[in-house]
VMD Tcl script that draws the C-alpha trace (Angstrom):
set ca {
  {129.27 203.75 87.36}
  {128.41 201.27 84.59}
  {132.21 200.69 83.79}
  {132.68 199.75 87.44}
  {129.83 197.34 87.48}
  {131.36 195.51 84.34}
  {134.96 195.49 85.79}
  {133.36 194.03 89.25}
  {131.32 191.33 87.20}
  {134.39 190.12 85.32}
  {136.26 189.91 88.78}
  {133.44 187.61 89.97}
  {133.69 185.45 86.91}
  {137.39 184.95 87.29}
  {136.87 184.09 90.85}
  {134.33 181.71 89.98}
  {136.61 179.93 87.22}
  {139.36 179.62 89.93}
  {137.00 178.04 92.29}
  {135.51 175.82 89.36}
  {138.98 174.77 88.53}
  {139.79 173.85 92.21}
  {136.51 171.72 92.44}
  {137.41 170.00 89.14}
  {140.95 169.29 90.54}
  {139.43 167.74 93.58}
  {137.19 165.68 91.91}
  {139.85 164.38 89.72}
  {141.89 163.53 92.73}
  {138.92 161.71 94.29}
  {138.21 159.72 91.12}
  {142.00 158.78 90.84}
  {141.93 157.60 94.46}
  {138.84 155.81 93.91}
  {139.88 153.99 90.88}
  {143.21 152.81 92.73}
  {141.32 151.62 95.57}
  {138.96 149.74 93.25}
  {141.94 148.09 91.43}
  {143.35 147.06 94.98}
  {139.96 145.50 95.77}
  {139.74 143.80 92.47}
  {143.28 142.08 93.05}
  {142.53 141.16 96.53}
  {139.13 139.27 95.38}
  {141.01 137.90 92.54}
  {143.70 136.50 94.90}
  {141.07 135.19 97.37}
  {139.05 133.55 94.47}
  {141.90 131.64 93.29}
  {143.07 130.46 96.78}
  {139.43 129.34 97.16}
  {139.41 127.24 93.88}
  {142.88 125.93 94.64}
  {141.42 124.53 97.96}
  {138.66 123.11 96.15}
  {140.82 121.47 93.57}
  {142.74 119.81 96.41}
  {139.66 117.99 97.73}
}
mol new
graphics top color blue
foreach p $ca { graphics top sphere $p radius 0.5 }
foreach p [lrange $ca 0 end-1] q [lrange $ca 1 end] { graphics top cylinder $p $q radius 0.2 }
display resetview
């Protein structure tokens, strides 16, 4: 009986490791997408700022 309990406990631990690995993978994917989006936003702001200063310089 004790041996069965230990085997089942080990099975739960392996399942938890698999779930944790999946969660970590999703978080890494989310962070990667967020970083890419922020880089695109930064580029857009830089471009817009440059255009504004160019227009100011023409005045």
